[in-house]
C-alpha positions in Angstrom: -30.5 4.5 -54.7 -34.0 3.0 -54.9 -35.7 2.3 -51.5 -37.4 -0.9 -52.6 -34.3 -3.1 -52.9 -33.7 -5.7 -50.3 -30.0 -5.1 -49.8 -28.1 -2.7 -47.5 -27.0 0.7 -48.7 -23.3 1.6 -48.1 -21.6 5.0 -48.4 -18.4 6.0 -50.1 -15.3 4.4 -48.5 -17.2 1.9 -46.3 -15.8 -1.6 -46.1 -18.1 -4.5 -46.8 -15.5 -7.2 -46.0 -11.9 -7.1 -45.1 -9.1 -9.4 -46.3 -8.4 -12.0 -43.6 -11.8 -12.0 -41.9 -13.6 -15.3 -41.7 -16.5 -15.3 -44.1 -19.9 -17.1 -43.9 -21.9 -15.4 -46.7 -21.7 -14.1 -50.2 -22.8 -10.8 -51.7 -24.6 -9.4 -54.8 -24.1 -5.9 -56.0 -27.5 -4.4 -56.7 -26.4 -0.9 -57.4 -23.2 1.1 -57.4 -19.5 0.2 -57.7 -17.1 -1.5 -55.3 -13.4 -1.8 -55.4 -11.5 -5.1 -54.8 -8.3 -4.6 -52.8 -5.5 -7.0 -52.0 -2.9 -6.2 -49.2 0.5 -5.7 -50.7 3.9 -4.7 -49.3 3.3 -1.0 -50.1 -0.3 -1.1 -48.9 -3.6 -2.1 -50.5 -3.6 -2.6 -54.3 -6.8 -2.3 -56.4 -7.2 -5.6 -58.3 -10.7 -5.0 -59.7 -14.0 -3.2 -59.6 -17.4 -4.8 -59.1 -20.6 -3.3 -60.5 -24.3 -4.0 -60.6 -25.0 -7.8 -61.1 -21.6 -8.9 -59.9 -21.2 -11.2 -56.9 -18.4 -11.7 -54.5 -17.5 -13.6 -51.4 -19.0 -16.8 -52.9 -16.2 -19.0 -51.7 -17.5 -18.5 -48.1 -20.6 -20.4 -49.1 -18.5 -23.5 -49.8 -15.7 -23.2 -47.3 -15.5 -21.3 -44.0 -12.2 -19.6 -44.7 -10.6 -16.2 -44.5 -11.6 -13.5 -47.0 -9.1 -13.3 -49.9 -9.7 -9.6 -50.5 -11.1 -6.4 -49.1 -14.2 -4.8 -50.7 -14.7 -1.1 -50.4 -17.5 1.1 -51.7 -16.9 3.6 -54.4 -19.6 6.3 -54.1 -22.8 4.8 -52.8 -23.9 1.2 -53.3 -26.6 -1.3 -52.4 -25.4 -4.8 -51.7 -27.5 -7.9 -50.9 -26.0 -10.4 -48.4 -26.8 -14.1 -49.0 -26.0 -16.6 -46.3 -25.4 -20.3 -47.0 -28.9 -21.4 -45.9 -30.6 -18.9 -48.1 -28.3 -19.7 -51.0 -29.1 -23.5 -50.8 -32.8 -22.8 -50.5 -32.7 -20.6 -53.6 -30.7 -23.2 -55.5 -33.3 -25.8 -54.7 -36.0 -23.4 -56.1 -33.9 -22.6 -59.2 -30.9 -24.9 -60.0 -29.7 -22.6 -62.7 -28.4 -20.3 -59.9 -25.8 -23.0 -59.1 -24.9 -23.4 -62.7 -24.5 -19.6 -63.2 -22.3 -19.4 -60.0 -20.1 -22.2 -61.2 -19.8 -20.5 -64.7 -18.8 -17.2 -63.1 -16.3 -18.9 -60.9 -14.9 -20.8 -63.9 -14.4 -17.5 -65.8 -12.6 -16.1 -62.7 -10.3 -19.1 -62.6 -9.6 -18.9 -66.3 -8.8 -15.2 -66.0 -6.5 -15.8 -63.0 -4.8 -18.7 -64.9 -4.1 -16.3 -67.7 -2.7 -13.7 -65.3 -0.5 -16.3 -63.6 0.9 -17.4 -67.0 1.6 -13.8 -68.0 3.3 -13.1 -64.7 5.4 -16.3 -65.2 6.6 -15.0 -68.5 7.5 -11.6 -67.1 9.4 -13.3 -64.2 11.2 -15.6 -66.5 12.3 -12.7 -68.7 13.5 -10.7 -65.7 15.4 -13.7 -64.3 17.0 -14.3 -67.7 18.1 -10.6 -67.9 19.4 -10.7 -64.4 21.3 -13.9 -65.1 22.9 -12.5 -68.3 23.9 -9.3 -66.6 25.3 -11.2 -63.6 27.5 -13.3 -65.9 28.8 -10.5 -68.0 26.9 -11.4 -71.2 27.5 -7.8 -72.4 31.3 -8.3 -72.3 31.4 -11.5 -74.3 32.8 -10.8 -77.8 32.6 -13.2 -80.7 35.8 -13.8 -82.6 35.4 -13.3 -86.3 37.7 -13.5 -89.3 41.4 -13.3 -88.4 40.5 -13.5 -84.7 39.3 -17.1 -85.1 42.9 -18.4 -85.1 44.1 -20.8 -82.4 46.1 -19.6 -79.5 49.4 -20.9 -81.1 48.6 -19.1 -84.4 47.9 -15.8 -82.5 51.2 -16.1 -80.6 53.2 -16.7 -83.8 51.6 -13.6 -85.4 52.2 -11.5 -82.2 55.9 -12.5 -82.2 56.4 -11.6 -85.9 54.8 -8.2 -85.3 57.0 -7.6 -82.2 60.2 -8.0 -84.3 
């Protein structure tokens, strides 16, 4: 890691933010790799990896809400913290920063929308399979040929065969 960067250096396994914490700043990855973790029933699940040039926590600049994920360092990383005041000052100096942030957020929303649609299809298939198994779809037989007779015709044939 270079010593001239402005950000803070983190070591392997260190947490930068934790899901559920209240956020008031965003971050930019200057060097290294970070993993994005979401709490699940069986523990934390990795949902992404951030690398040099990526930003995270940007929602905290716009709304003072809880963090939606945990960010943990993989190896060693240098990360720059940007508070709301600094961000707004930099946007005034260079409005393209705001455009680039909105573009990045738009890409994330598009990606999440695609994931939600894919999960919806998987869930719909699973529900359809569960429904068909619950209603005995495997035991339904189609009548073909001679078996398409009415109930009365089948009874007549059955009586003839019995005599």
